N, C-alpha and C positions, 0 to 999 in steps of 0.2 A: 502464428498458432490459430488465431481467429479466422484466417482464410482456410486454413485446413479443417476447422471445426465446421463453417458453413459448409464446405463441400462435403463433410460426413454426413451432416444433417440435412443435406438437399436444400439449403437455403441459397436463393440467388441473391446473395448479399456480396458486398465487398468493403474490406476494412482498409483504410488508407489514412497515411499519417499527414497532418496539417502543422506546419510551424506558425504559431500564432504569438505575437506579442503581447504581454500583459495589458497594455493600454488597449488592445484591439479585442480582448478576451470576450466581452459581453456582445459585441457586433458579432463575433464567429458564432457564439451559441445562438445567438437570434438568426443568423443566417442559417445555420443547422436546422434550426426550427422551421422556417420558412422553406426550406429544399425538402423539408421532411425525412431528415434523417431519422433512422430508428433508434441511434443512440451516439453516445460520445463518451471516450475515455479522455481524462485530462490527467497530466503529468506536471511535474515541477515546472513553473513555480505557480501554477493555477488553482491549485486544489483547495486551499483557504479563500483565495479571491473569489472563487465561483460561489461560494455558498449565498452570499446575498443576492446574487443574479439569478438563482431559480425561482421558478414559479411555486415550488412546493419542494420540500425536504424529507426524504426518508428517516425514519428514526435513527438509523446508523448514521446517517450524515450530522443530525441534531446531535446526536450522543458523543461524536468523534470530532466534530467541528471541522469538516473537511469534505470535500466532494471530489471523488474519482471517476464515478459513473454517472452519466446524464440518460435518462430516457425520455424519448420524445411520447407523449400519451396524447390522446384524443377522446372527445365524448360528443354526445349528441346533447343539445341544450336540456338541462335538468337530469340527464342520468349520469352514471358514475364514470370515472376517467378509464380508460384502457392503453395499455401499450399500442402504438400504432401498428406493431408487427401482428397484431391479433385481432384487427379490425375487419379484415376481409373487404368486400366491396361495398364501399361506402361512396355518397355523394359528399364530396370534399368541402363543396360551398355551406353545407350544413352542420359542418362540425367546428368545435373549439379545440384549440391546440395548446399544449403547456409543456415545460420542462420539470422533471422531478430529479433531484439529485440523491445519490445513494454514495455510500463509502463501502468498497469490498476490501480495502487493504487491511484493516485492523483484523478482520477475522482471518483473513491470508496469511498474515503473519503469525497469529497464534497457531494456525494449522501447520505452516512450515516449521516453526520450532517444535512442535510434538513430532511430526514425521521425520524431519532431516536430523533432529538433535536429541530425540527422545526425551526431551525437557518437560519437566513436571513444574507448573508454576507457583503451588500452594508452597509458602514458607521460604521461596527463592529471594535471594539477594542479587539486585541487577544494577550494572553500570551502563548507562545509555550514552553514547556519544554522539553528540548534534541534536539539538531540539528545534529545527526547523520544522516545515508542515509534516514531512514523514516522521520525524522524530517526537512531535507532540502527540500524534496518533498512536504511536507505538507505546508512549509512555503511559497513555491513559487507558489503551487497552490492557496492558500487562498489569496495570494497578487494578482493573477490574477483575484479574483471574486470580486474585489471592495471593500475591508476593508480598512477602515481608517487608522489604525496602527496595527503594530506587534511587540511585546517585547520577545526577544529571550533569554531564559536562559539555559546555559549549565554548564557542570562540568568544562570545558575548555573555558574560557572566549573568547579566541582568535578565537575559532571556530564559535562563536555566532557574535564577529564582524565582521568576514569575510563574513558570510550570510547575516549579516545586510546591509554590503555594497553592495553585490550582489543585493539584493531586492531594495536598493534605486537607483541602476544603471538601473535595468531592469523594475522597476515598480515605476518611481520618484512620482507617485501620493500616494505612500502609506509611511508613517513615520514609519521606522524601526530603531530599536535601540537593543543593547545588553544589557540585565539587567531587572530589574522589572520596570514596569511603575509606575508614581507617581500616576496615577489614576486607577481606578478599571477597569480590562477587561470585557467585555461583555461574551468572551469565553475563557476558560482555556482548552489547549489542551495537553495532555501528550503523547510525542512521545519517552519517554527515556523507558528504561527497567525497571526502579524502579518500582517495584509492582509484579513482577513476582512471588518473592518469599513473603510468608507470612509476614516474618520477616524484609522485607526490609523498610527502612526509606521512609517518605513521599519525592516526587522528588522536592520539594520547601522548602523555609526557610519561616517558619511560620510566622515570624515576619514581612514578607514583602508582604503577600498575606492574605487577610481577606474574607473567602467565602462568608461571609453574604452579601457582596457586588457584588457578581458574579452571573449571571444568569444561565450560563451553563457551565458544565464540561464535556469533552470528555477523554476518556483513549484508548488508542489504545490496551491496552492488553485486552485481552478476556478472559482469564484462569489465575487467579479466576475470576469468574463472576463479583465479586465486589472487587477491589482492595481497600487498604487502602485510595488512595487518592478520589475513589469515594465514600467510606462510609461517609469521612469526609465531602464532599461536600453535600451528600444527607442530612446529619445531619444539616447542615447548610441553608438546604432549597434550594439547587441549583437543577436544573433538570440536570440528569446525563445520559450517555451513554458509554458502554464499545466499545471494536472494533469489534465486532462481525458482524454488518452490513457492515463495511468495508471490513472484509474477506469474506463475501459472495458476495459483488459486484465485487470485484477485481477478484474473483474465476470466477464468471458467464462469466465476460468479457474475461477472458483467453480461456475459453471454446469456446465462439463463434469466437475468434481468430483464434484457432485451427482448428474447424469443419465447419465454416460458417453456424451453425445452431443457433437457438434462445436458450438461455439457459433455462432450467425449473427451474425458480427461486424458487417456492414453494417447489419443490422437494429436490433442494439443502439446502434451509433454515431448512427443516426437518431433512435432514440427519446431519447438521451441530449441531444443537440443541441435537440431540439424541447421537451425538459422544461424545460432550464436555460436556453437561449438562445433564448426563444419569439420574441424579436424578428427573429431571423435564423437560421431552420433551413436547414441544409444541402440543396443540390439533390438 
């Protein structure tokens, strides 16, 4: 989707994937800085690890505690920092360079829930499955939206308890607990990796959750298009959506952060569908 957007905007850029082990993350970021990349996207498991590696953090990264977008910036000594993409012709030897970390995942999730599920957060009860990097950001973002309660289910229960305590401290108006709720949630959100493989078990205890009492189910996984979780939810009559909309909107915002240009959403959406769901591209 990014390369399609670059072509649409007339940018002579290229978006490439680099596998990087967590132990080498800081070296990779510094290497990108030295090679004068415009920016970087980070995915699992790097988003939380990257925070202390940044030279500066945008408010979005500070607020949600994770970095998925890095912008390379430069300045003349004593002047303000600017994205390298907006510098034009400068003598590089006179410039200082740095990395700034952003988070575009949190707002992308909120936008996808509104667009794909017509979800209104005010007063909603949420059940979140998985509290890793993506789950933590999701929980904090939804708590900031005015939900009434959030229940956190995780394989390691102590991590769910720690996040529930953080939410209670930062958003005291939200009832946060580790474990399954006693009443039916309005929204079930899967932020775990369960479902990436076709033979993965369902990411919840079927004896503790009845989909017939749930209105909406969102799975951050977008490939396969319909996970076992979404298939079970659809069969029970729930409104469902996968994570493709979230992927689209976080990527579009990253592009805008790097380039200062408005992202061509329709171009990016088409490229994304054709790349991931080649059997049925959108019209």
